[in-house]
N, C-alpha and C positions, 0 to 999 in steps of 0.2 A: 113555555116561553114563546111569546108572539114575535114573529119575524117580520121586519119591515122591508119591503122590496127596495132595491136601488132605483133611483129615478130613471126615466126613459133613456135608453141608449148608454146608460152608465155601465152596464155589464159589458157590453161590446168594447167600450173605451177601456174598461179595467183590463180586459184580456190583452188588448193591444199594448197597453202600458206595461204589463207584467212581462209580456214575451218579446216585445220589439223596442221599446224606447231606450232601455238601458243595456249597455254592452256587457257590463260586469256586474254580477249579483251583489258584490261587496258594496255597491253604491247604496244599498238600502240603509246601512248604518250612517252614512253621511247624511242621508235625507232626514232620518229621524232625529239625529243630533242637531241638525239645523232647525227643525221644528221646535225642539226643546229650547234651543237658544232664543228663538223668537218668543216663546212663551215667557221666558224670564225678562226679555226686553219689554214685553207688553207690561209686565208688573213694574218695571222701572218707570215707564211712561205714566202709568196710573198714579204712581207715588209722586210724580211732579205736581199732579193737580188734586190729589186726595190726601188731606191731612190725617186721615185715619190709617194710612199705610206708611210705614217706615221701611225704606229700602236700604238695608244693610248688606253690602255686596258679598260679604263672607258667608251669608245665609243662603246663597243661591248657587246651585251646582247641578250637574247632570250626572247621574250614576248608572253604570253598566254592570249587570249582574248575570253571568252565565250559570246555568244549572244543568250539569251533565246527566245527573240521575233523571230529572224530569224532562230533559231535552228542551229547555226553555231559555230564552234570552230576554232580559228585562231591562228597559230603558226608562229611568225615572227622572223627572225634572221638578223643580220647586217653583215653577212659573205661575202664571195667572190662572191656569186651569180652564175647564170648559163646563158650561151648564148642559143640561139634557138637550135643550134646543140647539145649542151650538154643536154638540156632538152629532146630532142628526143632520144639521145643515152642513157642517164642515166635513163630516166623514160620509155621509149618505149621498152626497152629490159629487161624483167624480170631477176633478179639475176645479172644484170651488175652493178658494183659499180665503180663510178667515182673516189672514193678514192683509190681504189686498184691500178689503173694506176698512180694516183698521188703519192701514197706511194712509188711505185718502182722508180719514177723519182726524188724523193726529198731525201735529206740526213736529216733523223729525228734526231733532237737535242733538247737540253734544256728540256728533259722530256716530250715533246709533242708527241702525236701519233694520228693517224686517225683511227676511229673506223669502218667506213664503209659507208661513205656518199652516200645516195640514192642507196643502194643495195637492197636486199630482204626486209629489214625491213620497207622501205617506204610504201610497199603495205599492211602492217598491218593496215594502215588507212582505207582500205576498209572493215575491219571487223565491223566498226562502222559508216562509211560514205557511203551514197548512191551516192555521187559525190565528187571528189576532184579537187580543182583548185590550181595549183602552179604558183604563179606570181614571176618572177625572173629577176633581171638585174645584168649582169656580171660586174665586175670591169673593164673589157677590153672594154666594149661597152656603148653607150648612149641609146640604145634601149632596152626596157624591153619586155618580152613575157609572155604569160599565157598559161600554159599546163592544159588541163581539161579532165577528164575521169570519166565514171561511173563504171569503173572496168570490163566492159563486153568485147566488141570486139575491142576496140581501143581508141584513144584519138585525141584531136585537139590542135593545137598550134597557137596562134595569137598574133600579136604585140599589146602592151598596153602602156599607159603612166605611167611612174613610175620614179621619179627623184632620188629615194634612191636606193643605191646599197644594194643587199641582197635578201632574199627570204621570201615570205609569202605564207603559206599553209592555205587554207580555206577548212574545212570539213563540208559539208552538212550532218548532222546526219540522219541516217535511221529513219523511223517511228517506234515508240514503238510497241511491240507485246505482246502477252500474256506471253511469256517466257522472253523477254528482254525489259528493259527500258533504252533507249539510253540517256534519259534526264540527267542521273546522271552525264554524262560527260560535263554538262553545270553548275553543282554546284561548287561553289568556293572551298568549303571544300574538296569535292571529288578530285578535280584537285590538291589541295595542298597535299593531302594524297599520291596521285600517284606519284607526283614529289619528295616528301620526301622519299618515299619507294625506288624508282628506280634511281633518277637522282640528289639526294641530293648533290653529290660531283662533278658534272659537274663543270669545272673550270671557267665558266662565269656566270654572274647573270641570273637567270631565274625570270623574273618579272611577276607580274599580278596585276590587279586592285582588291583590297580587301576591302570588306565592313565591317566596324566596328562601334560599338556603342560608341559615345562619348558625354560627357555633352554638353548641348546647349550653355551654357556659364559658367563662373566660379562660379556664385552665384546660378545657377539653377540645380535642380535634374533631370530635363527633359533630355532625351537622344535623340539624333538624329543620323541618319545613315550618315556615312562619307565614301566616297570611296577614297582610297589612293593607289598609286602604290607601291607595296612592293617586295623585293627580297625574294623569297620563298625557296631558296636552300642554303646550308651552304657553298659550293664551296670548302673549303680546308678540306680535310679528315684528321683525326688525324694520320692515318697511314703513311701519307706522310711527317708528320712533323719530325724534327730531334728528336731522342730519348732524347737528353740532354735538349730539351725544355719542356719535358713532365715530370710530377710527377706521383707518385703512385696514387694520388687522381684523376689525369686526366684519367688514364686508368680505374679506378673503376667507375668513372662517365660515361665514355663511355660504359662500361659493363651495367650499369643501363639504359642509354639512349636507347640502342639497345634491351633492355629487354631479354638479354641472360638468366637472372635468377633473383630470388628475393634475392639471397645470395650475399655475398662478395666474389669475386674470390680469391682462395688461392694463385694464381700466374698468371703471364702472360708472353708471348713471343712476342716481337716485331721484326719482320724479314724484312729486306730490302736486296734483292738479285738483283745483276746486273751482270749477267753472261750469261750462255747459255740460260737461260730463265729469264726474268725480272719480279719481282713481289714484292709487299709489303704485309705484313700480320701481323695481331695481333691475337694471340691465348690465350684463357683463359682456366685455370684449375679450375673448380668450386669447391666450398666447399661441397655442398650437391647435391645428385643425385635428378633429377626431379622425381615427384611422379609416373610417368609411365615409368621410365628409364628401368627397368627390365621387360618390357612387349612388346608385338608385335606392340603396338600402337606408341611406341617411334620411332621418325624419326631422324636419325643422319645427320650430314652435316654442312658445313660451308657456310656462305654467299659468293657468288663469284661475283666479279666486274671485268669489263673490262674497264680500263681507267676511273675509277670512276663511271661507270654505272652498276647498279645491274643486273646481268644476271640470277642468280638463288639464291633463298632464302636458299636452303639446298642442297649443292652439296655433295652428299654422297661419291663420288669417291675421294674426297680429304682426307678422313680419313679411316683408317682400322677399322674394327669393334671393335677391342680391345681398341681403343682410341676414340670411339664414344661419350665419355663424354666431349670432348673438344669443346669449343664454340669459335666463332670468324669469321674472314673473310679473303679473299684473293682477292687482286686487281693486275691484271696482265696487262701489255701492249701488250703481245705477243700472247694472245689467238686468235684463229681463229674465227671470228664472221661472219658466213655466214648462209646458210639455216638451219644449224643444231645448231643454237645458244642455243637452250635449250636442246641439246643433247651433251654437251661439254665433257662428260665422256669418249668419244673416242679420244679426242685431245691429241696428244703426248706431247705437252707442259704442259698440265694438269697432265699428269702422272709424269713428272719430278718434278713438284711442290709438288704433293702428296708424292713422295719419300722423298723429302727434308723436308717436314713438319713432316713426321713420325720420321725421324732422330732427328729433333729439339725437338719434344715432349718427345722422350725417353731421350735425353740429359738433358732437363730441369727437368724431374722427377728424374733422377739419382742425379742431383745436389741438389734438394730439399731433397732427401732421405739422402744424405751425410751431408749437412750443416744445415738442419732444420728438425730433425726427428719428432718433434711434429706435425709440419704442414703436413709432409708426411703421418704419422699415421692417421690424420684427413682425408686426401685425400683417403688413402687405405681403411679406414672403409666405405667410400661411394662407391668406385669404384674398390677395389681390386678384387672383384668377377668377374668383367669384364675382368680383366687381366688373371685370371686363366682360364676363358672361352677361351681366346685368345690362351693360351698355349694348351688346349685341342682340339680346333677346327682346322679343315683343316688338320687333321692327324699330328699335332704337327709341322706344317710347320713354325710357328712363335715362337717356344719355345726358341730359342736362343736369339731372340730380347727381350723376356719378362722375362726370368729367374732371371735376376739381379734386377728386379723391385718387385719381390714378397716378401711378408713378411709372417711369420707364428708365431703364438703365441708359445713361447718356455718355457720348464722347467728351462732354465737358466734365473735367476732373474725374471721369470714369466712376460715376456713382449715380444713385437714383435722383431723378428730378421730376418735379411736376410739370404739367403743361404751362401753367401760369409762369413758373420760374423760367421755362424755356423761352416763352414769349418775352419776358422782361429782358432777357439777355440778347435778343435777336438784333443784329446790325440793321441800320435803316434800310440798306439796299436789299436785305433778305425779304423774299415775298412768300415764302412757304415754310412749313414745318417738315424737316427732312428726316426720314427714317430708313433703316435698313433691316432686313429680316434674315434670320439663320438660326442654326441649332445652338450656338453659343456665342458669347460676346467676342471670345477670341477668334472665332472663325469669321464672324461679321467684319472685324477690324481688318482682316486680310483680303476682304472682297475688293475686286478691282473697281466696283461701282462707286465706292466710297471715296476714291482718290480725288476727283475733282471737287466734290463737295467739301471734303476736309481742307483741300488746298486753298479754297476760298475763305476759310475760317468759319464755315457754317457748322453748327452743331448737329449731330446726328443722334436720333433715338435708336437704340439697339433693341429690336423685338425678337425675343427668343422663344416665346411660347406660342403654340398653334392657334390660340384664340386671338393673339395680339393684332394681327392684321385685319382680321374680321371685324374687331372692335373699332380700329382706326378708320376703316372704310365706312362703318356705320356713323362715326362721329362726323366725318366729312371735313369739318374744319373746327378750329378752336379760336375764339376771339377774332373771327373773320379771316383768319390765316388757314389756308388749305393744307392738308397733309400731302406730302409728295414723296413717293418711294424713290430712293436713289437708283433703283433698277428700272424705273419707268422709261419707256422708250422716247417719250417726248421731253426728257430732261434737257433743258437748254438754258444755260446761264447768260450767254452772250447773243443778243439780237443781231449784232453787226458781224457775227462770225461768218467766214466765207462759206458759200454754198459748196456743196460737194462737186469736186472736179468731175467733168463729164467722162474723162478717161477712167476715173474711179468707177463711175456708174456702170460702164461697160463691163468692168471687172466683176463688180458686185452682182450684176445680172447673171454672169456665168456661174458665179458661186451659188446663187439662188437656184439656178437650174440644176446644179449637182445635187443640192439638198432636197429639192422638190418640196413636198408639203410638211417637211420637218420644221421649217420656219416660214414665217409669213413675209419676211424680208431680210436682205443683207445690205448693211449700209455703214457709212463711216461713223465712228464714235466720236462724240464731242464730250465724253465724260472720262475717258481713259488717258493716263499718263505713261506709266511704265509697263502696263500689261498689254498684250497684243489683241486680246479678244475677250468678249463678254457676251452673255445672253441678256437681253432686255425683254420686256413684255409690253404689248399693246393691249388696250382695253382694260376692263375692270378686274378681270381674273389675273392675278399676278402668279409668277412661277412658285412662290412659296405657298400661295393659297392652293395651287394645283397639287402640290405635294400633300398638304393636309387632307384635301378632299379625297385624294387617291388612297391615302392610308385608312380611310374609314372603312368599316366592315361592309356597309352597303353602299360603297362608293360607286359613283357613275363614271365610268371610263371616258365618256364623252366630254366631261368638264375639264378642259385644258386651256392654258394660257396661250395666247397668240405670241409665239417667240420670235424675237428679232435677233439675228447674229450681227453684233456690232464689231467692226474691225478698226484698230488703231492705226490710222494712216501715217502716224509719225514713228511708228516702231519699225525696226529693221526687218521684222517678219513680213511686213507689207511690201518691202522691196522685193523679197523673194517671190511673193505672190505675183507682182507685176512682171517679173522675169520668167515666170513658169510657163511651160507649154501646157496644152489643154489636159494632158494626162496627169502631169505633175500638179497642176492647179486643183484637179479633182482630188488628188491624194492629200494636198495641203488643206483643202477646204474640209474634208472629212475629219482629219486630225484636229483642226481648230474647233470644229463643232463639237467633237467629243470632249476636247479639253474644257470647253465652255460648260458642257453638261456636268462634268466632274466638279468644276468650281462652284457650280449651283447646288451640288449634292444630289443631282438627279441621276438615275440608272442609265448606264450605256445600253443602247439597243442591242448591239452586238460586240461584246468585249473582245471576242477572238479577232474579229476583223479589225478593231482598233489596235490591238497588239501587233497584228501583222502590218498594218499602216505605219506604225511607229518604227517597226524594223526596217520598212522600206526607206523611210526618211533618213535612217542612220547609215544605210548602205552607200 
């Protein structure tokens, strides 16, 4: 038997392909089935122009046959077959695809496409096989040929008898080792699982002899094994069906069948695009976040198919991080399936699809927000935090894409509101969007800082999550209206308000001296009505942001807000301050400062000293 060597560099590339390109050995079956599907597609195209060929779809199939005794796995197709020359050219040159040339020569119509017949994917067979034999008879010839190789230095091609047009691939499995059991690829259930996972939507029947248990006869309880040929793939994917044929229940059932989640999806998007890039997609917006969603373990991504063949279970580049909650799949006819089949994130077509998907998701969420607020609130309570992270991350690069999707609990009717709704309700004299931060809505409502803003009839957004204020700071403004914290030191509603009394200034200077570097200033408050004291913040770092940063595991203790102690000059406590001697003023100052810390939810620097000061005041 004459052996033909592989062409130059092919052996090195073959070794690389077998050992490095594919992560999972089970991929070999996907590749061989894809090749078989292409061979049948080629026969279909020939039938369009060749009157001597009649394409009856029921005559075309792919058959899988495991043989445990001989430890072989056989994949047979009834496609176009290959001549001796095609066997040598397509299988003797690594990374050469017979389909690539075929694709360039043919006008692809009727929704059919060629995935990549006998390109690099064929050599995935050597991951599990010690020897591969390809027996094929071309539709154009009466002679069949067998191509045989052990995947090392070359191959042989010899004429054989075969009356049937098509291709049969026989894999002689490698011997089991301590790390690998190749026998699993001879188990019926394992093969069915692989087909279901990767090739369920191949457009032709994938058949296999399946063993089942059936009653011996109608009156007997005894069971016998029966072997029957069954089609083990679904063939027609739901995403290629007309939307008008499908119901809400169909989409929900598919969500459950694919195990995208244990919940019922809030909404779905069915996309069919036939433009610069052709693809179909079904996307789901879940109701509940997975248990690990806000953890490092969570892996985002959509299932990626190429012409019905699963390429990646989680293609992360199809979704931006802020839409990582979306589940679903994309099936494209235009993706490049070559040596980097599992590295498609670099594909330009994929980038176009990702851009379109991002736009569709945003549009669907805006529609839900407008037309079904209750459902949108349900979604937002699960995933709103992720949208806020999207605003804050990447230096605010995506804030314009996300700002209209944000909701915040509001003092207006005490429910969620969008920023646009807030703007539409603003009185003419209001110049800023006001917000307050705290651990809960109830706690924020009691903050002294909210009194004056509420008294003027201005709406306040209640920010209760640690990411909220960071996102607001990144937004800076909305519709040219700046965001303003009610705790900001420069909050001033009345430009004609009287300047601080000089007598007050002297008192505040003494109080500042008592507190030292604990505060940057002590001054009269223009925001308080019934409360005697409050802490405000100067600069970009607010008191709430300081608390968040201090709580982080790798916190920087130097990141602190510039605190200002504000005193309500109209409160009766202020009269006591004016009448106090220096010792009593120091006592009152420390008590008021610690009260302000408690109001803000900040820890007391010396709880024992505060307790003693309170007792002194009571005596």
